[in-house]
C-alpha positions in Angstrom: 60.0 42.0 22.4 59.0 43.8 25.7 61.5 46.3 27.0 62.4 45.2 30.6 65.0 47.9 31.4 67.9 45.7 30.4 70.7 45.2 32.9 74.4 45.1 32.2 75.0 41.5 33.3 74.7 39.1 30.3 73.2 36.4 32.5 70.4 38.8 33.4 69.9 39.8 29.8 69.7 36.1 28.7 67.4 35.3 31.6 65.0 38.0 30.5 64.5 36.1 27.3 64.9 32.3 28.0 63.5 32.0 31.5 60.2 33.6 30.9 57.3 31.3 31.8 56.8 28.5 29.2 59.8 29.6 27.1 62.1 26.8 28.2 59.4 24.3 27.1 59.0 26.0 23.8 62.7 25.8 23.3 62.7 22.1 24.3 60.1 21.5 21.5 62.0 23.5 18.9 65.1 21.5 19.7 63.1 18.3 19.4 61.8 19.2 16.0 58.6 21.0 16.5 58.1 23.8 13.9 54.4 24.6 13.6 52.1 26.3 16.0 49.9 23.2 16.4 53.0 21.0 17.1 54.1 23.3 19.9 50.5 23.4 21.3 50.1 19.7 21.1 53.3 19.0 23.0 52.7 21.7 25.6 48.9 21.2 26.1 48.7 23.4 29.2 49.8 26.6 27.4 47.1 28.9 26.1 47.2 29.7 22.4 47.6 33.5 23.1 50.6 32.9 25.4 52.2 30.5 22.9 51.8 33.1 20.2 53.4 35.8 22.4 56.3 33.6 23.3 57.0 32.6 19.7 56.9 36.3 18.8 59.4 37.1 21.6 61.8 34.4 20.6 61.6 35.5 16.9 62.3 39.1 17.8 65.2 38.0 20.0 66.8 36.1 17.0 66.4 32.7 18.6 63.7 31.5 16.2 63.1 32.5 12.6 59.6 32.5 11.0 59.0 31.4 7.5 56.2 30.1 5.3 55.4 26.4 5.7 57.2 24.1 3.3 54.0 22.1 2.9 51.3 24.8 3.2 52.0 28.3 1.8 49.3 29.7 4.1 51.0 28.2 7.2 54.0 29.3 9.2 56.9 27.5 10.6 59.5 28.4 13.3 63.0 27.2 13.0 66.0 27.7 15.3 68.6 30.2 14.3 72.3 29.7 15.1 71.7 31.5 18.4 68.8 29.2 19.1 70.7 26.1 18.3 73.5 27.2 20.8 70.9 26.9 23.6 70.6 23.1 23.0 73.2 22.1 25.7 71.7 24.7 28.1 68.2 23.2 27.8 69.5 19.6 27.9 71.6 20.3 31.0 68.7 21.9 32.7 66.7 18.7 32.1 69.5 16.5 33.3 69.7 18.6 36.5 66.0 18.2 37.0 66.3 14.4 36.5 69.1 14.2 39.0 68.0 16.6 41.8 64.2 17.4 41.5 62.0 14.5 42.4 58.9 16.4 43.7 55.7 14.4 43.6 53.7 15.4 40.6 49.9 15.3 40.2 50.0 13.4 36.9 47.1 13.9 34.6 45.9 14.1 31.0 48.3 16.9 30.1 51.3 14.8 31.2 49.9 11.8 29.4 49.6 13.8 26.1 53.1 15.3 26.4 54.6 11.9 27.1 52.9 10.2 24.3 53.8 12.8 21.6 57.4 12.5 22.8 57.3 8.7 22.9 56.0 8.7 19.3 58.9 10.8 18.0 61.5 8.9 19.9 60.5 5.4 18.8 63.3 3.5 17.1 61.5 2.1 14.1 64.7 0.7 12.5 64.6 -2.3 14.8 60.9 -3.0 14.1 59.4 -5.2 11.3 59.0 -3.6 7.9 55.2 -4.0 8.0 52.1 -2.1 9.2 51.1 -2.8 12.8 49.5 -1.1 15.8 50.6 -0.9 19.4 48.0 0.3 21.9 49.2 2.2 24.9 46.7 2.2 27.9 47.4 4.7 30.7 45.6 4.0 33.9 44.8 6.7 36.4 44.1 9.6 34.0 40.9 11.0 32.5 39.2 8.7 30.0 40.0 10.8 27.0 43.7 10.6 27.8 43.7 6.9 28.6 44.0 5.1 25.3 46.6 5.8 22.5 47.5 4.0 19.4 50.9 3.9 17.7 50.6 3.1 14.1 53.8 1.8 12.5 54.0 2.0 8.7 56.0 -0.1 6.3 58.1 2.9 5.3 59.3 3.4 8.9 57.0 6.3 9.7 55.1 6.3 13.0 51.7 8.0 13.7 50.1 8.7 17.1 46.4 8.1 16.9 43.8 9.4 19.4 41.2 6.9 17.9 41.6 3.3 16.8 43.3 3.5 13.4 41.3 0.6 11.9 43.9 -2.1 12.1 44.3 -5.0 14.5 46.3 -4.3 17.6 49.6 -6.4 17.6 50.6 -5.4 21.1 48.8 -3.8 24.1 50.8 -2.2 26.9 49.0 -1.2 30.1 50.4 0.7 33.1 49.4 3.5 35.5 50.5 7.0 34.6 53.0 6.9 37.5 54.6 3.8 36.1 54.7 5.2 32.6 56.3 8.4 33.8 59.0 6.5 35.8 59.8 4.4 32.8 59.7 7.2 30.2 62.1 9.4 32.3 64.4 6.5 33.0 63.8 6.3 36.7 62.9 2.7 36.4 63.9 0.1 33.7 61.0 -1.1 31.7 61.9 -4.8 32.3 61.7 -4.1 36.1 58.2 -2.6 35.7 57.1 -5.6 33.6 58.7 -8.2 36.0 57.2 -6.4 39.0 53.7 -6.6 37.5 53.3 -2.8 37.2 53.3 -2.9 33.4 51.3 -5.6 31.5 52.0 -6.6 27.9 49.5 -8.6 25.7 50.1 -9.7 22.1 52.9 -10.3 19.8 55.8 -12.1 21.6 58.6 -10.6 19.4 57.3 -7.1 20.1 57.1 -7.9 23.8 60.6 -9.3 23.9 62.1 -6.3 22.0 60.2 -3.5 23.7 63.2 -2.1 25.4 64.9 -1.7 22.0 62.1 0.2 20.2 60.0 2.0 22.9 60.5 5.8 22.7 61.8 7.1 26.0 62.8 10.7 26.9 66.2 11.9 25.7 66.9 12.5 29.4 66.3 8.9 30.3 70.0 7.9 30.2 70.9 10.6 32.7 73.0 9.1 35.6 71.3 9.5 39.0 73.2 10.4 42.1 
């Protein structure tokens, strides 16, 4: 870890580690269950591989993450939170809640935001309320580059969910279409999904049961329930 002439104040010492650029997002991903380099990179598409590698090294040297061989691939590496890292959970969550409540700057939403949102949506889906069968939900995001417009959620009989960048080869049971702005507002909880549907800003086509239950199973941000002022 880089020596930054450490100060006496513990807030300053902690800030040297956890407020470095990209580090709060890496911690967010670790807290949400990312362990491998590619998982961090996929969820934070704007970060360069070299910067991600440096930040993971810094967090490991600081005792916030620990590095070990992959459980599935002996040649791969995984990063897991230590006790010190886990204690940062309420800090990162409260930072996000503060941002939800008080920071509403207009964002230039694009392909990176679409990718980050979709990977988070995939891991937050509540598959327990869905049918025990294989089916596909297509998510179409208007207003972004073509390569970030179409996404497919593949739901398996065993409850697992995969996010596909290409059609998975099965019929689409439900198609959901909205602009990136509408998706972002719904995902972050700024706008109830039924309001977006009733207002015509989100369009659903296909299986009626999936349409009627979408608010029960769609994967929204963990910050979506945050009360607004």
